[in-house]
C-alpha positions as CSV (number, residue, x, y, z in Angstrom):
1,M,3.8,0.4,17.5
2,R,4.0,-3.3,16.5
3,C,2.2,-4.3,19.8
4,S,-0.5,-1.7,19.3
5,L,-1.1,-3.0,15.8
6,K,-1.5,-6.6,17.1
7,L,-4.0,-5.4,19.7
8,L,-5.9,-3.6,17.0
9,I,-6.0,-6.7,14.8
10,C,-7.1,-8.8,17.7
11,A,-9.9,-6.4,18.7
12,V,-11.2,-6.3,15.1
13,S,-11.1,-10.1,15.0
14,L,-13.0,-10.5,18.2
15,L,-15.6,-8.0,17.0
16,W,-16.1,-9.7,13.7
17,F,-16.4,-13.3,15.0
18,S,-18.8,-12.2,17.8
19,F,-21.5,-11.6,15.2
20,P,-23.6,-14.7,14.3
21,L,-23.6,-13.3,10.8
22,S,-21.3,-10.9,9.1
23,L,-22.7,-7.3,9.0
24,E,-23.4,-7.5,5.3
25,E,-25.2,-10.9,5.7
26,A,-27.2,-9.5,8.6
27,I,-28.4,-6.5,6.6
28,K,-29.3,-8.7,3.6
29,E,-31.1,-11.2,5.8
30,E,-33.2,-8.4,7.3
31,L,-33.9,-7.0,3.8
32,R,-35.1,-10.4,2.7
33,R,-37.3,-10.8,5.8
34,R,-39.0,-7.4,5.2
35,F,-39.2,-7.1,1.5
36,G,-38.5,-10.5,-0.1
37,D,-36.7,-10.4,-3.4
38,R,-38.0,-6.9,-4.2
39,V,-34.8,-5.1,-3.0
40,V,-31.1,-5.7,-3.1
41,L,-28.3,-4.1,-1.0
42,K,-26.3,-1.5,-2.9
43,G,-23.9,-0.5,-0.1
44,Y,-23.5,0.3,3.6
45,R,-21.4,2.5,5.9
46,V,-20.9,2.2,9.6
47,L,-21.8,5.4,11.3
48,S,-21.1,4.6,15.0
49,P,-19.3,1.7,16.9
50,L,-21.1,-1.6,16.8
51,P,-21.7,-3.6,20.0
52,E,-19.5,-6.8,20.2
53,S,-22.4,-9.2,20.9
54,P,-25.5,-8.1,19.2
55,S,-28.8,-9.0,20.8
56,G,-30.9,-7.9,17.9
57,F,-31.1,-6.0,14.6
58,E,-33.6,-3.4,13.3
59,L,-34.0,-2.1,9.8
60,L,-35.4,1.4,9.3
61,L,-36.3,1.6,5.6
62,K,-39.5,2.8,4.0
63,E,-40.9,1.1,0.9
64,N,-39.4,2.5,-2.3
65,S,-36.8,4.6,-0.4
66,P,-33.2,4.4,-1.6
67,R,-31.6,4.9,1.8
68,G,-32.2,3.8,5.4
69,L,-30.6,2.8,8.7
70,F,-29.6,-0.6,10.1
71,L,-29.5,-0.7,13.9
72,V,-27.3,-3.2,15.8
73,R,-28.6,-3.5,19.4
74,N,-27.2,-4.6,22.7
75,H,-26.4,-2.4,25.8
76,R,-25.9,0.3,23.2
77,V,-27.0,0.8,19.6
78,G,-24.7,0.8,16.6
79,R,-25.9,2.7,13.5
80,V,-25.2,1.6,9.9
81,A,-26.3,3.6,6.8
82,V,-27.7,1.4,4.0
83,S,-28.4,2.1,0.4
84,V,-30.6,-0.2,-1.7
85,L,-32.0,-0.8,-5.2
86,W,-35.6,-1.8,-5.8
87,R,-36.7,-4.4,-8.4
88,C,-39.1,-2.3,-10.5
89,P,-41.5,-3.3,-13.2
90,V,-41.1,-1.2,-16.3
91,F,-42.2,-1.3,-20.0
92,V,-39.6,-1.3,-22.8
93,A,-40.3,-0.5,-26.4
94,L,-39.9,-3.5,-28.7
95,R,-39.7,-1.2,-31.7
96,D,-39.8,2.5,-32.5
97,I,-43.2,3.9,-31.4
98,R,-44.6,6.9,-33.2
99,P,-46.2,9.9,-31.5
100,S,-49.9,9.2,-30.9
101,E,-49.4,5.5,-31.4
102,R,-51.2,3.3,-28.9
103,L,-49.1,1.1,-26.7
104,T,-49.9,-2.6,-26.9
105,P,-48.3,-6.0,-25.9
106,R,-47.0,-6.1,-29.5
107,N,-44.9,-3.0,-29.3
108,T,-43.8,-3.2,-25.7
109,K,-42.6,-5.7,-23.1
110,R,-42.6,-5.7,-19.3
111,E,-39.2,-6.1,-17.7
112,F,-37.7,-5.6,-14.2
113,L,-34.9,-3.1,-13.6
114,L,-33.0,-2.3,-10.4
115,L,-33.6,1.4,-9.6
116,E,-33.3,3.6,-6.5
117,R,-37.0,4.4,-6.7
118,C,-39.7,2.6,-8.6
119,P,-41.8,4.8,-10.9
120,R,-45.6,4.7,-10.5
121,E,-47.0,1.6,-12.3
122,L,-48.9,2.4,-15.4
123,G,-51.6,-0.3,-15.1
124,D,-52.9,-1.5,-18.5
125,I,-50.5,-0.2,-21.1
126,R,-53.2,-0.3,-23.7
127,N,-54.8,2.8,-22.2
128,F,-51.9,5.0,-23.3
129,V,-50.6,6.6,-26.4
130,A,-47.1,8.0,-27.0
131,K,-46.6,11.8,-26.7
132,R,-43.3,11.6,-28.6
133,E,-41.3,9.1,-30.6
134,I,-40.1,6.3,-28.3
135,R,-37.1,4.5,-29.7
136,K,-36.7,0.7,-29.7
137,G,-35.2,-0.6,-26.4
138,E,-36.0,2.6,-24.5
139,T,-37.6,2.4,-21.1
140,I,-41.1,4.0,-21.3
141,R,-41.7,6.8,-18.8
142,R,-45.1,8.1,-17.6
143,Q,-44.2,11.6,-18.8
144,D,-43.8,10.2,-22.4
145,L,-47.4,9.0,-22.5
146,R,-50.9,10.4,-22.7
147,R,-53.9,8.5,-21.4
148,A,-56.5,7.9,-24.2
149,F,-59.9,6.2,-24.5
150,A,-59.7,2.9,-26.3
151,V,-63.4,3.3,-27.3
152,R,-65.0,6.7,-28.0
153,R,-68.7,7.5,-27.9
154,G,-70.2,7.6,-31.4
155,E,-67.6,5.4,-33.0
156,T,-68.3,2.1,-34.6
157,V,-66.6,-0.7,-32.7
158,R,-66.1,-4.4,-33.1
159,A,-68.3,-6.2,-30.7
160,V,-67.8,-9.9,-29.7
161,Y,-70.2,-12.1,-27.8
162,R,-68.9,-15.4,-26.5
163,K,-70.7,-18.2,-24.6
164,G,-69.4,-21.7,-24.4
165,G,-68.1,-22.6,-27.9
166,L,-70.3,-19.9,-29.5
167,E,-68.7,-16.7,-30.8
168,I,-70.6,-13.9,-32.6
169,T,-68.9,-10.8,-34.0
170,F,-70.7,-7.8,-35.2
171,R,-70.3,-4.0,-35.7
172,A,-72.0,-1.8,-33.1
173,K,-72.1,1.9,-32.2
174,A,-70.4,3.0,-28.9
175,L,-72.8,4.9,-26.6
176,D,-70.0,5.7,-24.1
177,S,-66.3,6.3,-24.1
178,G,-64.1,4.0,-22.1
179,F,-60.7,2.7,-21.2
180,V,-59.6,-1.0,-21.5
181,G,-61.2,-2.9,-18.7
182,G,-64.0,-0.4,-18.4
183,R,-67.7,-0.9,-19.0
184,V,-69.6,0.8,-21.9
185,R,-72.9,0.5,-23.7
186,V,-73.2,-0.2,-27.4
187,L,-76.1,-0.1,-29.8
188,S,-76.4,-3.3,-31.9
189,P,-77.4,-3.4,-35.6
190,F,-80.9,-4.5,-34.4
191,G,-81.4,-1.4,-32.2
192,K,-80.8,-3.1,-28.9
193,V,-78.6,-1.5,-26.2
194,L,-76.0,-4.0,-24.9
195,R,-73.5,-3.8,-22.0
196,G,-69.9,-4.6,-22.7
197,E,-66.3,-4.4,-21.5
198,V,-63.7,-2.6,-23.5
199,S,-61.1,-5.3,-24.5
200,G,-58.9,-3.3,-26.8
201,E,-58.8,-0.3,-29.1
202,G,-62.2,-0.2,-30.9
203,E,-63.2,-3.6,-29.4
204,V,-65.9,-4.5,-26.9
205,K,-66.7,-7.8,-25.3
206,I,-70.4,-8.2,-24.8
207,L,-71.4,-9.2,-21.3
208,D,-74.3,-11.6,-20.5
């Protein structure tokens, strides 16, 4: 029994040192090569015997998937199950947000969390209002939000025209509804129709 144990320890030692990298390092290196710093290794489990002198590695992992396979190749293929966490951009409430209150950079902040799957990105947070009360420090989920126009047709909006060092602000009537970043027409106090870009709730930046 003592002899068998020594042989087993010897065999394991030979297998370990025949790798140019440790198994964990090899998996992490392949993750970095494929996905950069967007993913971290959560854990792994050897599913089949690994070849003693690997000639190559292959990572089978889809974008935003929590699990995949790491293949160690030589005359045969060893299989390793891997689990990962993705570095996901999310928005967090800076204070309590009331139902129907619009989200802005003043009441939210963008952070990165390690998650098994990244939620769909929201885009410009200013195009959403809360469907329920969101507590301070809470991660904001898409199902907690309702997309809402930042400018509505028929409303009076604050229009701003900038050129060089010149800035002119005036009240105008919105002729279209639009989201932040979208184009709308407004009617100036002088009866002229102008084109603009929605820059915030009730705000339009006049375009040349």
